[in-house]
Every structure is written in structure tokens, then in C-alpha cells.
C-alpha positions, 0 to 999 in steps of 0.5 A, a space after each residue: 290243114 283244114 279247119 274244123 268249125 263245131 256249129 253251135 258248139 257240140 250239140 249231138 250230146 248238148 243243147 246248141 249255144 250252151 255252155 255244156 255244148 261249147 265245153 263239149 265241143 273244145 274238149 273234141 279239139 275243134 278249131 272254131 266254134 260258131 255261135 248264134 248272137 242275139 241282143 237283149 232289149 237291155 244291150 246285152 249279147 247272148 247265146 240263143 239258137 231261136 229269134 222267138 223264146 216263150 217266157 213263162 207266163 206269157 206269149 212267145 216273143 223276140 229276144 231283142 224284146 227280152 231283158 237278160 232276167 226275162 231270158 234267163 227265166 226262160 228255161 229252168 234247166 241249168 244246163 239250158 240256160 241263155 248264156 252272155 257274151 261275157 261268160 263265154 269270153 271268161 270261159 273259153 277265150 285266151 290261151 290255147 281256146 278255139 276262136 269264135 264264129 259269131 253269126 249276128 243277124 243284125 248290125 247293133 248285135 254284131 257291134 255290141 258283140 265286137 265291142 264286148 271283145 276288144 274291151 276284153 282283149 279277144 278281138 283276134 279271137 272272133 270271126 263275124 258272120 251275117 247277112 251282108 248288111 250287116 258285115 257292111 256296117 261291121 267292115 266300116 265301123 271296124 275295118 279290121 275284123 275278120 269276116 266270113 261273107 256267107 254265099 248261097 249261090 252257085 260261083 264266087 260271090 261279086 268282086 265288088 262285094 268281096 272288095 268292099 267287105 275284104 272277108 278272110 273266108 267265103 263260106 257256102 253250102 257243101 253241095 255248091 262246091 266243086 273242085 273248079 269253084 274252090 279253085 276259082 275262090 282260092 284264085 281270088 285270094 279267099 279260103 272256103 267254108 263249107 257247111 252244114 257237112 255231117 256225112 263222113 264220106 262227104 267230110 273228106 271229099 271236100 277235105 280232098 278238094 282243097 275246102 279249107 274249113 268245114 262246118 258240121 254238128 258232127 264234131 267227133 267225126 270231122 275232128 278225127 279227119 282234120 287231125 288225122 285220127 281217122 283214116 280218109 279215103 284216097 284222094 285223087 292228086 289233082 284235088 290237092 290244094 295249099 292251106 294257111 293255118 290259122 285264121 289269116 286270110 289268103 290275100 291276092 296279089 295287090 289285094 292284100 287283107 292286113 
């Protein structure tokens, strides 16, 4: 089974990180939705694409310098307004809703988002990613957190790093992956996420290569492949690999993630 990840929701139809984009992605049948979370100056985790936001009557400012009320005033269009994590949880989590892949750029943001998730019983419906220092802090504070380590260099990351973070997934740009690299990562006991894959034949090639999850801005194309609704090109037998369902990490013997 190859998981489908919608980057910021269904951005082919709606602005990213908005409630309409998330709704559209979930209706399409994605397995996870990747959201960009920032922390307002008054402590609210919110979904927003950009780090700098233009507020009417003032120069552009960092999201972290704005209150929730100021962010709300930054967008007149209700379809483009900045949603809070609480709104997302209220509408999308629980039941059969897709888990969230939360991208946080600061430790404070990751911990605030994790607190909101745990307080409302949705900690098991989230996977975190971000800079290494953010993931280290999250792992130290919350040993049970699920993590995706983003790695943008050829080959697997250093073993001391993956042992410290214990990620459920290793994520990398699809252009850095080949069958040998995917196989090596699997042998170390981790699952592979490829991003940002928007080309249909490339999606099919990566699925055949044994990649465990694909992140895309072309939600319907990817879901049609992962659900078998679309005909994929024939894949050579040697590219097949075993996939585990859901978000449970593959764990190497002697290094099993609880």
C-alpha cells in the first residue's frame, strides 16, 4: 500500500492551508494532509503558507508577530482566511478522517500543536516534520510523537540521527531516490516518503520502486493511482517491495519503535 499525501490540501482547486483546500483533499480520498503550522504572538497554532503576512494599513510582518485577530483581518475572503488548529481538529479529526502531517518550523510551534492534539485526544492522528532541532525537541518532550525526518541529501541520513529521532518515515525529494536507496532505507527499518511528485508517470514509477508514500499538489492523480482507479505502467518485478498499512513505522530488529 502506498500512502497519498496532499501538500497543503487540494491546491489545484483552493488556496493552500485553508479549510476549503483540506475539505477537497479529504473528499478526494487522500491518506494524509500536510499542513504548515505557525504560532501567533498570542499563542494560537494556525495554518498559513507564508511566514510573512501583509496586514491592511501596516507593512508585512512575521506571523509570529501578529495576534490571531490581526491575522483574521489580513484576508477579506472568507475562503482564504487563516484557520486555527482547533478549527481543523473540530472539522477533520476523529472517525475516518485522514491524519495530519504537521510541518512546524520552530520548537514552540511543534509543542503548541502537539499540546492541542493531545488535549483533544487526537495525538494518534498526527505526524510531525520540520527542521532537525524542532524534531529533537519534540522527541525529548514527547517520546511517543510520530515523526517524519526530511532529508535532502543523497543516501540515508547518519544512523546516530535516525536513532535519536526514531522517525516513522524518512522524507526526501523524489529526484534523490532510486531502487537501491529505497531498499537501503527499508533495510534500516524506516519508511520512505517522496516529495513533491506532480507528474503522473513519475508517481507510477516511484510506486513501483517501493516508495511508501508520495506527497503531491496533484491530489486526484495520485489518489487514482494509490486506489487502483487509474492504470499504472507495468512495473518490473524486482521493483516491488512490501508495504505496511497505516502510520505504524517499520522497525528494524533491535530498534523497534513503540
